[in-house]
C-alpha positions as CSV (number, residue, x, y, z in Angstrom):
1,M,4.9,16.4,12.6
2,A,5.2,19.6,14.6
3,S,8.9,20.0,13.6
4,L,8.1,19.4,9.9
5,S,5.3,22.0,10.0
6,V,7.6,24.6,11.4
7,I,10.3,23.9,8.9
8,L,7.8,24.1,6.0
9,L,6.4,27.5,7.3
10,V,9.8,29.1,7.6
11,I,11.3,27.9,4.3
12,P,11.6,30.9,1.9
13,E,8.8,31.0,-0.7
14,K,11.4,31.1,-3.6
15,L,12.5,27.6,-2.6
16,F,9.1,26.3,-3.8
17,F,9.8,27.6,-7.3
18,T,11.4,25.6,-10.1
19,T,13.2,27.3,-13.0
20,Q,14.4,26.2,-16.4
21,S,16.8,28.3,-18.6
22,L,16.8,27.9,-22.4
23,S,19.7,29.1,-24.5
24,P,19.0,29.8,-28.2
25,N,22.3,28.2,-29.0
26,D,21.1,24.9,-27.6
27,Y,18.4,24.5,-30.2
28,P,18.1,25.0,-34.0
29,S,16.7,28.4,-35.0
30,G,15.7,30.1,-38.2
31,I,14.6,33.4,-39.6
32,F,12.2,34.2,-42.4
33,G,10.2,37.1,-43.9
34,D,6.8,37.5,-45.4
35,Q,7.5,36.4,-48.9
36,A,5.4,33.2,-48.5
37,S,2.3,35.5,-48.0
38,G,3.1,37.9,-50.8
39,G,5.2,40.4,-48.9
40,S,8.7,41.7,-49.6
41,S,10.1,42.1,-46.1
42,T,13.6,40.7,-45.7
43,V,15.5,39.3,-42.8
44,K,19.2,38.3,-42.3
45,W,21.5,37.2,-39.7
46,L,23.9,39.7,-38.2
47,N,25.3,37.1,-35.8
48,K,23.6,33.8,-35.7
49,D,25.7,32.5,-32.7
50,K,24.2,35.4,-30.7
51,S,20.7,35.1,-32.2
52,H,21.1,38.6,-33.6
53,W,19.2,39.4,-36.8
54,L,18.0,42.3,-38.9
55,C,14.5,42.7,-40.3
56,E,13.6,45.2,-43.0
57,L,9.9,45.7,-43.2
58,N,8.4,46.7,-46.6
59,D,4.8,47.8,-46.6
60,T,3.8,45.9,-49.8
61,S,1.5,43.4,-48.1
62,A,-1.5,43.7,-45.7
63,N,0.6,42.4,-42.8
64,P,4.3,42.6,-43.3
65,Y,6.4,40.7,-40.8
66,C,9.7,39.1,-40.0
67,S,10.1,36.1,-37.7
68,W,12.7,34.3,-35.7
69,Q,11.8,30.7,-34.7
70,L,13.5,28.5,-32.2
71,T,12.7,24.7,-32.5
72,V,12.7,23.3,-29.0
73,V,12.2,19.6,-29.7
74,G,14.3,17.2,-27.7
75,K,16.0,14.0,-28.9
76,D,12.9,12.1,-27.8
77,G,10.8,14.0,-30.3
78,K,8.9,15.8,-27.6
79,G,8.6,19.6,-27.1
80,I,8.9,21.4,-23.8
81,D,6.1,20.9,-21.3
82,M,5.4,24.4,-20.0
83,S,2.2,23.6,-18.3
84,N,3.8,23.5,-14.8
85,F,5.4,26.9,-15.3
86,S,3.7,30.2,-14.6
87,T,6.0,32.7,-16.3
88,I,8.4,33.0,-19.2
89,T,11.1,35.7,-19.2
90,L,12.9,36.9,-22.3
91,Y,16.3,38.6,-22.2
92,G,17.6,40.5,-25.2
93,K,17.4,43.8,-27.0
94,S,15.6,45.4,-30.0
95,T,16.2,48.6,-31.8
96,G,14.5,50.2,-34.8
97,V,11.1,51.3,-36.0
98,A,8.9,48.6,-34.3
99,D,7.4,49.5,-31.0
100,Y,5.9,46.1,-30.3
101,F,6.7,42.5,-31.1
102,R,4.7,39.2,-30.8
103,V,5.7,36.1,-28.9
104,Y,4.3,32.8,-30.1
105,L,4.4,29.6,-28.0
106,R,3.3,27.1,-30.6
107,N,1.9,24.0,-29.0
108,R,1.3,20.5,-30.5
109,N,-1.8,18.4,-29.7
110,P,-3.0,15.3,-31.6
111,E,-6.5,16.7,-31.4
112,Y,-5.6,19.4,-33.9
113,Y,-2.0,18.9,-35.0
114,V,-1.4,17.3,-38.4
115,F,1.9,15.6,-38.7
116,N,4.5,17.6,-40.7
117,D,2.1,20.5,-41.1
118,T,3.6,23.1,-38.8
119,S,0.8,25.5,-39.4
120,T,-1.5,23.3,-37.3
121,T,0.5,23.9,-34.2
122,K,-1.5,26.1,-31.8
123,Y,-0.4,29.8,-31.9
124,N,-0.5,30.9,-28.3
125,V,0.3,34.6,-28.6
126,I,1.0,37.8,-26.7
127,E,2.2,41.3,-27.9
128,L,4.8,43.1,-25.9
129,P,6.7,46.4,-26.1
130,T,10.2,46.2,-27.6
131,S,11.5,48.7,-25.1
132,S,11.1,46.2,-22.2
133,L,13.2,43.5,-23.8
134,S,16.5,44.9,-22.8
135,E,15.6,44.7,-19.1
136,G,14.2,41.3,-19.3
137,I,10.5,41.0,-19.8
138,K,8.6,38.6,-17.7
139,I,5.3,37.3,-19.1
140,K,2.6,35.3,-17.3
141,L,1.5,32.3,-19.3
142,A,-2.0,33.0,-18.2
143,D,-1.9,36.2,-20.3
144,F,-1.4,34.4,-23.5
145,K,-4.3,33.9,-25.8
146,V,-4.9,31.8,-29.0
147,A,-4.6,33.7,-32.2
148,D,-8.0,34.3,-33.8
149,W,-6.8,33.8,-37.3
150,W,-5.4,30.4,-36.4
151,L,-8.7,29.3,-34.8
152,S,-10.6,30.3,-37.9
153,A,-8.1,28.9,-40.4
154,N,-8.1,25.5,-38.7
155,K,-11.8,25.3,-37.7
156,I,-10.9,24.6,-34.1
157,A,-13.6,23.3,-31.9
158,L,-14.6,25.4,-28.8
159,E,-13.1,22.9,-26.3
160,H,-9.7,23.3,-27.9
161,S,-9.7,27.1,-28.3
162,H,-8.0,27.9,-25.0
163,P,-4.2,28.2,-24.6
164,E,-2.1,25.0,-24.1
165,F,1.5,24.6,-23.2
166,N,2.0,20.9,-22.6
167,D,4.1,20.3,-25.8
168,V,5.5,23.5,-27.1
169,I,7.8,22.8,-30.1
170,Y,8.4,26.4,-31.4
171,I,9.1,29.6,-29.6
172,E,8.7,32.4,-32.2
173,L,9.4,36.2,-32.1
174,Q,7.7,38.4,-34.7
175,N,7.1,42.1,-35.2
176,A,3.6,43.1,-34.0
177,T,0.5,44.2,-35.9
178,F,1.3,47.9,-35.6
179,H,4.3,48.5,-37.8
180,R,6.2,51.0,-39.8
181,E,8.4,50.5,-42.8
182,G,12.0,50.4,-41.9
183,K,14.6,48.4,-40.1
184,Q,14.4,46.5,-36.8
185,E,17.2,44.7,-35.1
186,F,16.5,41.8,-32.6
187,Q,18.8,39.9,-30.4
188,L,17.6,37.2,-27.9
189,D,20.1,36.2,-25.2
190,R,18.2,33.6,-23.2
191,I,14.7,32.5,-22.1
192,E,13.8,31.5,-18.5
193,L,10.8,29.5,-17.4
194,E,9.7,29.7,-13.8
195,G,6.8,28.1,-11.9
196,A,5.8,27.2,-8.4
197,I,6.1,23.6,-7.3
198,F,3.1,24.4,-5.2
199,S,1.7,27.7,-3.8
200,Q,1.9,28.9,-0.3
201,E,-1.8,28.6,0.0
202,L,-1.6,25.0,-1.1
203,L,1.2,24.4,1.4
204,Y,-0.9,25.8,4.3
205,K,-3.8,23.6,3.2
206,I,-1.6,20.5,3.0
207,I,-0.2,21.2,6.6
208,V,-3.7,21.7,8.0
209,L,-5.2,18.7,6.3
210,T,-2.2,16.5,7.3
211,W,-2.7,17.6,10.9
212,I,-6.4,16.8,10.8
213,S,-5.7,13.5,9.1
214,C,-3.0,12.6,11.8
215,I,-5.4,13.5,14.6
216,L,-8.3,11.5,13.1
217,A,-6.0,8.6,12.4
218,L,-4.7,8.6,16.0
219,L,-8.2,8.8,17.4
220,I,-9.4,6.0,15.2
221,F,-6.4,3.9,16.1
222,R,-6.9,4.5,19.9
223,V,-10.6,3.7,19.7
224,F,-9.8,0.5,17.7
225,T,-7.0,-0.5,20.1
226,L,-9.1,0.1,23.2
227,N,-12.1,-1.7,21.7
228,K,-9.9,-4.7,20.6
229,N,-8.3,-4.9,24.1
230,L,-11.7,-4.7,25.7
231,K,-13.0,-7.5,23.5
232,E,-10.0,-9.7,24.1
233,N,-10.2,-9.2,27.9
234,I,-13.9,-10.0,27.9
235,A,-13.3,-13.1,25.7
236,Y,-10.5,-14.2,27.9
237,Q,-12.6,-13.9,31.0
238,Q,-15.5,-15.8,29.3
239,E,-13.2,-18.6,28.2
240,L,-11.7,-18.9,31.6
241,V,-15.2,-19.2,33.1
242,S,-16.2,-21.7,30.5
243,I,-13.0,-23.8,31.0
244,N,-13.4,-23.6,34.8
245,K,-16.9,-24.9,34.5
246,L,-15.8,-27.7,32.2
247,L,-13.1,-28.8,34.7
248,N,-15.3,-28.4,37.8
249,L,-13.0,-25.8,39.2
250,E,-15.4,-22.9,39.5
251,N,-15.4,-22.7,43.3
252,Q,-11.8,-23.8,43.9
253,K,-8.9,-21.5,44.6
254,F,-6.5,-22.0,41.7
255,E,-3.6,-20.7,43.6
256,D,-3.9,-23.4,46.2
257,L,-4.1,-26.3,43.7
258,A,-1.1,-28.1,42.2
259,K,-1.1,-28.5,38.4
260,T,0.5,-32.0,38.6
261,D,-1.2,-35.3,39.4
262,M,0.6,-36.6,42.4
263,L,0.4,-40.3,41.4
264,T,1.4,-40.2,37.7
265,G,3.4,-37.0,37.5
266,L,1.2,-35.9,34.6
267,L,-0.6,-32.7,34.4
268,N,-3.9,-32.6,36.1
269,R,-7.1,-30.7,35.1
270,L,-5.8,-27.4,36.3
271,G,-2.5,-28.0,34.6
272,I,-4.1,-28.5,31.2
273,R,-6.3,-25.5,31.5
274,D,-4.1,-22.9,29.8
275,I,-3.2,-25.3,27.1
276,L,-6.9,-25.8,26.3
277,Y,-7.4,-22.0,26.2
278,E,-4.4,-21.5,23.8
279,G,-5.7,-24.3,21.5
280,L,-9.1,-22.7,21.4
281,T,-7.7,-19.2,20.7
282,S,-5.5,-20.5,17.8
283,W,-8.4,-22.3,16.3
284,K,-10.6,-19.1,16.5
285,R,-8.0,-16.8,15.1
286,N,-6.2,-18.9,12.6
287,K,-8.3,-22.0,12.2
288,K,-5.4,-24.2,13.3
289,P,-6.6,-27.7,13.9
290,F,-7.0,-28.8,17.5
291,S,-7.8,-32.4,18.6
292,F,-8.6,-34.4,21.8
293,V,-7.8,-38.0,22.5
294,L,-9.6,-39.5,25.6
295,L,-8.5,-42.9,26.7
296,D,-9.8,-45.1,29.4
297,I,-8.2,-48.3,30.8
298,D,-10.5,-51.3,30.0
299,H,-12.0,-53.1,33.1
300,F,-9.9,-51.1,35.5
301,K,-12.5,-51.4,38.3
302,S,-12.2,-55.2,38.1
303,L,-8.5,-55.0,38.1
304,N,-8.6,-52.9,41.3
305,D,-11.0,-55.3,42.9
306,T,-8.9,-58.3,41.9
307,Y,-5.4,-57.2,42.6
308,G,-5.9,-54.3,45.0
309,H,-5.4,-50.5,44.7
310,D,-1.6,-50.7,45.0
311,V,-1.4,-52.7,41.8
312,G,-4.0,-50.4,40.3
313,D,-1.8,-47.4,41.1
314,K,1.2,-49.1,39.6
315,V,-0.7,-49.8,36.4
316,L,-1.6,-46.1,36.2
317,K,2.0,-45.0,36.7
318,T,3.3,-47.5,34.2
319,L,0.7,-46.5,31.7
320,A,1.5,-42.8,32.2
321,K,5.2,-43.5,31.6
322,L,4.5,-45.4,28.4
323,L,2.2,-42.7,27.1
324,T,4.7,-40.0,27.9
325,E,7.4,-41.8,26.0
326,N,5.3,-42.3,22.9
327,V,3.4,-39.0,22.5
328,R,4.9,-36.1,20.4
329,S,6.8,-33.2,22.0
330,S,4.0,-30.9,20.9
331,D,1.3,-32.9,22.6
332,Y,0.1,-32.5,26.2
333,L,-0.9,-35.4,28.4
334,A,-3.0,-35.2,31.5
335,R,-4.7,-37.5,33.9
336,W,-8.4,-36.6,33.7
337,G,-9.4,-38.6,36.7
338,G,-9.4,-42.3,37.9
339,E,-8.3,-44.5,35.0
340,E,-9.1,-41.8,32.3
341,F,-6.4,-39.8,30.5
342,I,-6.7,-36.9,28.1
343,L,-4.2,-36.1,25.3
344,V,-4.4,-32.6,23.9
345,C,-3.0,-32.3,20.4
346,P,-2.5,-28.7,19.1
347,N,-2.1,-28.2,15.3
348,T,-3.3,-31.7,14.7
349,N,-6.2,-32.8,12.5
350,L,-8.5,-35.7,13.0
351,S,-6.6,-38.2,10.9
352,E,-3.3,-37.4,12.6
353,A,-4.9,-37.7,16.0
354,Q,-6.4,-41.0,15.0
355,Q,-3.0,-42.4,13.9
356,L,-1.5,-41.3,17.2
357,A,-4.2,-43.0,19.2
358,E,-3.8,-46.2,17.2
359,L,-0.1,-46.1,18.0
360,L,-0.8,-45.7,21.7
361,R,-3.4,-48.4,21.7
362,S,-1.0,-50.8,20.2
363,K,1.8,-49.9,22.7
364,I,-0.6,-50.4,25.6
365,E,-1.7,-53.8,24.3
366,Q,2.0,-54.9,24.1
367,M,2.8,-53.6,27.5
368,K,4.1,-56.4,29.9
369,L,2.8,-56.3,33.5
370,T,3.8,-59.2,35.7
371,E,1.1,-58.5,38.4
372,T,-1.9,-58.3,36.1
373,G,-1.0,-59.6,32.7
374,P,-1.9,-57.7,29.5
375,I,-4.2,-54.7,29.7
376,T,-5.9,-52.7,27.0
377,A,-7.5,-49.2,26.6
378,S,-10.3,-47.7,24.6
379,F,-9.9,-44.4,22.8
380,G,-12.2,-41.6,21.7
381,V,-10.9,-39.0,19.2
382,A,-12.4,-35.7,18.1
383,T,-11.3,-32.5,16.5
384,M,-12.6,-29.0,17.1
385,A,-15.4,-28.0,14.6
386,T,-16.9,-25.1,16.5
387,A,-15.5,-22.6,19.0
388,S,-16.5,-24.7,22.0
389,L,-14.3,-26.8,24.3
390,D,-17.4,-28.3,25.8
391,S,-18.6,-29.6,22.4
392,L,-15.1,-31.0,21.7
393,F,-15.0,-32.8,25.0
394,K,-18.5,-34.2,24.5
395,S,-17.5,-35.4,21.0
396,S,-14.4,-37.2,22.2
397,D,-16.3,-38.6,25.2
398,K,-19.0,-39.9,22.9
399,A,-16.4,-41.6,20.7
400,L,-14.8,-43.2,23.8
401,Y,-18.2,-44.6,24.8
402,Q,-18.7,-46.1,21.3
403,A,-15.2,-47.7,21.5
404,K,-16.3,-49.4,24.8
405,E,-19.6,-50.4,23.2
406,Q,-17.8,-52.0,20.3
407,G,-15.8,-54.3,22.5
408,R,-13.1,-52.1,23.9
409,N,-9.4,-52.0,22.9
410,K,-10.5,-49.8,19.9
411,V,-10.0,-46.3,18.6
412,V,-13.2,-44.5,17.5
413,I,-13.2,-41.1,16.0
414,H,-16.1,-38.6,16.1
415,R,-16.8,-37.0,12.7
């Protein structure tokens, strides 16, 4: 931004100007005298290719005149839009009895222009000395005014009585009001339009406003970023505290605990902690579904009492292996404690989690154990409905309790 500002400040002012050159030979032109208004002034070409003509004024009418008219309408039917230009410069020469001449920039606007009635084009006019033409006479468009006679003749409303240059279709040169009888030669070589793309003052304002905008934008961005980071850090700390409380790990040193259950090789409560946090965050940010499946081996205490803890441990390891082989790669399985397991299912809705639980229930029911015979498990399934892991756990635990109440070896979902 600093480099761009310096470049803009040292660029020569003339580079901010745009120009357009008009050659009379590029457009159709015509000459005419005042016969239509009862006069007897005559005009003739001396060299049409050079836009050189002769006017002989005869003082037989109230306002004798001769005119040269250039029709500057393009192939698209539109005139020249001079509204973005500030000056028009005429190059040519004039000799003879006339000391002044008029320049008309005749504009077209649907508010007052009548189709095919050229007299309804607005006559923006200025009078200039003929002596200046040979040196090139530069005229400010702001110095043009609208001819009074045209305003009166066309009954123009006040709001349209000011000069307009957005659709100029005729550029006309005519001898001025103060005249003498005699001859006057005119020759027009070229016309140049010039206007500023934007002024130096506007450039400075743009630079200052851009700097102010950039500074404000940077400040707002920094405040927003810091505020966002602060909220995320606070939320992260709060979620960790919540999860630690849920997992009864508040007063334990995380760095000294293993994340893997030594008996089954599955994740333990600490191992599943980050996965729980990620699932909660995805649900809060993007409402991605997040489901729990709690499962508990039916009558495990009786099994332990009957066959011993060694057999009970073998059942737990065998079950862990079976579950691992049948869950999806996107799921996370952990031993919750004792004979209870938890299956965390990110991006999984309640129906999908229920189907998975039914599959696992069936697999466990079909599992062959020579030491104990068939075993079964009960399942509680829930999906996140509020931004609370505690609520999700309680929902799945409640569903698991209902499964046991209904006779075990069932999958119950919490809606």
